[in-house]
Structures are given as structure tokens and as C-alpha cells.
C-alpha positions in Angstrom: 102.8 102.3 112.0 102.0 98.8 110.7 103.5 95.8 112.2 105.9 93.7 110.1 104.5 90.2 109.7 107.9 88.8 108.7 110.6 87.6 111.1 113.4 88.6 108.8 115.4 91.2 110.8 113.5 94.2 109.5 112.6 95.4 113.0 116.3 95.4 114.0 117.3 97.1 110.7 114.7 99.9 111.3 115.8 100.3 114.9 119.4 100.8 113.6 118.2 103.3 111.0 116.2 105.2 113.6 119.3 105.4 115.8 121.4 106.6 112.8 118.8 109.4 112.3 118.8 110.3 115.9 122.6 110.4 115.9 122.7 112.7 112.9 120.1 115.0 114.5 122.2 115.1 117.6 125.4 116.0 115.8 126.8 119.4 116.7 126.9 121.9 113.8 129.9 121.0 111.7 130.9 120.3 108.1 130.2 116.6 108.6 126.5 117.0 109.7 125.1 118.1 106.4 126.9 115.2 104.7 125.6 112.7 107.2 122.0 114.0 106.8 122.3 114.0 103.0 123.6 110.4 103.0 120.8 109.2 105.2 118.1 111.0 103.2 119.4 109.6 99.9 119.6 106.1 101.2 116.1 106.3 102.7 114.8 107.8 99.5 116.2 104.8 97.6 114.7 102.3 100.0 111.4 104.1 99.8 111.4 103.9 96.0 112.0 100.1 96.2 109.2 99.7 98.7 106.9 101.7 96.5 107.6 99.5 93.5 107.0 96.4 95.6 103.7 97.9 96.8 102.6 98.7 93.2 103.5 95.2 92.1 101.4 93.7 94.9 98.4 95.9 93.8 98.7 94.5 90.3 99.2 90.9 91.5 96.2 91.1 93.9 94.0 92.5 91.1 95.2 89.8 88.6 94.8 86.9 91.1 91.3 88.0 92.2 89.5 90.5 89.9 86.6 90.5 92.3 88.5 92.2 95.1 87.4 95.8 95.5 89.8 98.7 95.4 89.2 99.2 99.1 90.2 95.6 99.8 93.3 95.8 97.8 94.2 99.2 99.3 93.7 97.8 102.8 95.9 94.8 102.1 98.8 97.0 100.8 98.3 100.1 102.9 97.0 102.6 100.3 93.7 104.3 99.6 91.3 103.0 97.1 92.0 106.2 95.0 95.7 105.2 94.9 94.8 101.7 93.9 92.8 103.2 91.0 95.8 105.4 90.0 98.1 102.4 90.1 95.8 100.2 88.0 95.1 102.9 85.4 98.9 103.6 85.0 99.6 99.9 84.5 
């Protein structure tokens, strides 16, 4: 997993999220467990969608700021393959 270069509380937030996931996994079978799991999954999916949009925006910004960057360089910077960079740029 990549290290967060920002000192903005993200590490603490992710630790809290991981604890919530562990707590849900450790819940005994009950009517509340599926609801807890669903809630966590939906929230994570929403966060993932936002992170993906930010990543795509960074690909576009990097390409615009320096058209000489290779797809490999852009992909390495944002954490995707050069093939995914190609897909993002073609879809833009």
C-alpha cells in the first residue's frame, strides 16, 4: 500500500475505517450485521468513486501540464498502469 504524503489525518481516518470493518466482521450473526456491512460497503464505494475521479483529474492535469511525460511516468505518479492512463486520456 502506498504511503500518504500528506499530514492531514488520513492515516487516522483509515485506521478508524479499518477498525469499523474489523468490528463488523466480528459481529455475531444478527439482523444488525448485514445492515452494518452494507452501510460500510456503500460508504467505501462512495469514497472510492471520489478517489477515482481525483485520480483521473490528476492524469489529465499531468498530461496537460507536461505533454512530454510518458504514459508510464503519469501512471507511476498516480498509481495506475500505462494502459489505464491511455484509457483515461482517450475517454477525456
